[in-house]
C-alpha positions in Angstrom: 117.5 89.0 94.3 116.8 86.9 98.2 113.3 85.7 99.3 112.7 88.7 101.2 112.8 90.9 98.4 110.6 88.7 96.0 107.9 88.0 99.0 108.2 92.5 99.5 107.8 92.4 95.4 104.9 89.9 95.4 102.5 91.2 98.0 103.3 94.5 97.1 101.6 93.7 93.5 99.2 92.3 95.1 98.5 95.2 96.9 98.8 97.4 94.0 96.3 95.5 91.7 93.7 95.3 94.8 93.6 99.3 95.0 93.7 100.1 91.4 90.3 97.7 90.9 88.8 99.3 93.7 89.6 102.8 92.5 87.7 101.1 89.0 85.4 100.2 90.8 85.5 104.6 91.8 85.5 105.9 88.7 82.7 102.8 87.6 80.6 103.6 90.8 80.6 107.4 89.4 78.0 106.9 86.5 76.1 103.3 88.8 75.0 105.8 91.7 72.0 107.9 91.8 73.0 110.8 93.4 69.6 112.6 94.0 69.8 110.9 97.4 72.3 111.0 100.1 74.1 112.8 97.9 77.0 113.0 100.9 77.0 109.4 100.9 76.7 108.7 97.6 80.0 110.8 97.3 81.3 109.0 99.9 80.8 106.2 98.2 82.5 107.1 95.1 85.5 109.1 96.4 86.5 106.7 98.9 87.5 103.8 96.6 88.8 106.1 93.8 91.6 107.2 96.1 93.0 103.5 97.5 95.5 103.8 94.0 96.3 107.2 94.4 97.3 107.0 97.6 99.1 103.3 97.3 101.3 105.2 94.8 101.5 108.9 95.8 101.7 109.1 99.6 105.1 108.2 100.6 105.8 106.8 103.5 104.5 103.4 102.7 103.7 103.8 106.4 101.9 106.4 105.9 100.0 105.5 102.7 99.7 102.0 104.8 97.2 104.3 107.2 95.2 106.0 105.0 94.6 102.7 103.2 93.0 101.5 106.8 91.3 103.8 107.4 90.1 104.1 103.4 89.1 100.6 104.0 86.5 100.9 107.2 85.3 104.2 105.8 84.2 102.4 102.3 82.9 99.5 104.3 80.2 101.4 106.8 79.3 104.4 103.6 78.4 101.1 101.2 76.6 98.8 104.5 74.7 102.8 105.1 73.7 103.0 101.2 73.0 99.1 101.5 70.6 99.5 104.6 68.7 102.2 103.3 68.1 100.1 100.0 67.0 97.4 102.0 64.7 99.4 104.7 62.7 101.3 101.7 62.2 97.9 100.4 61.6 96.2 103.4 64.0 93.1 103.9 66.2 94.1 106.5 67.6 91.5 109.0 69.0 93.3 111.7 72.6 96.3 110.9 75.2 93.5 111.8 73.4 91.0 109.1 73.9 94.2 107.0 77.0 95.1 107.7 78.3 91.2 107.2 76.8 90.4 104.2 78.2 94.3 102.9 81.6 92.9 103.5 80.9 90.1 101.5 81.4 91.7 97.9 84.2 92.0 96.0 85.0 95.7 96.1 84.8 95.4 99.7 87.7 92.9 99.8 89.6 93.9 97.2 89.3 97.5 99.8 90.8 95.7 102.2 93.2 93.4 100.5 95.2 96.5 99.5 95.4 97.2 102.9 96.2 94.4 104.1 98.8 93.1 101.5 100.6 96.3 101.3 100.9 96.0 105.5 102.0 93.0 104.8 104.8 94.2 102.7 106.2 96.7 104.6 106.1 94.3 107.5 108.8 92.5 104.8 110.4 95.1 104.1 110.6 96.7 108.0 112.7 93.5 109.3 114.9 94.6 105.9 115.6 98.5 107.2 115.8 96.7 110.8 119.4 96.0 110.2 122.6 98.0 110.3 123.6 99.7 107.4 126.7 98.5 105.3 128.8 101.5 104.3 
């Protein structure tokens, strides 16, 4: 194996593990979250992370998968931040919207969601250099 192939494999493995962790968290969220308030946000809160691993595994070509992962991550951050804002506003301890978003960004599940997209993108870039060479016959 060449160094480029090893790097691609390592990046794809880390990206796959990250997306699997995010999907498992999405499945756990279905059981742990209250669907009575903000039903649409709550459904998105569970659905977006749940889609991470199926998108990673099933969507081809890789560029399309990465594009979807890159949409899932900020959408998940936005939905999670809105739910966090609702909670802190009810309890009266919100600082600002940006501070709520930044605190949400620091959660492990949001970081894993962004990591899945970034590691997949890095793997595509490593593999893309290999694909730009002329084909040998």
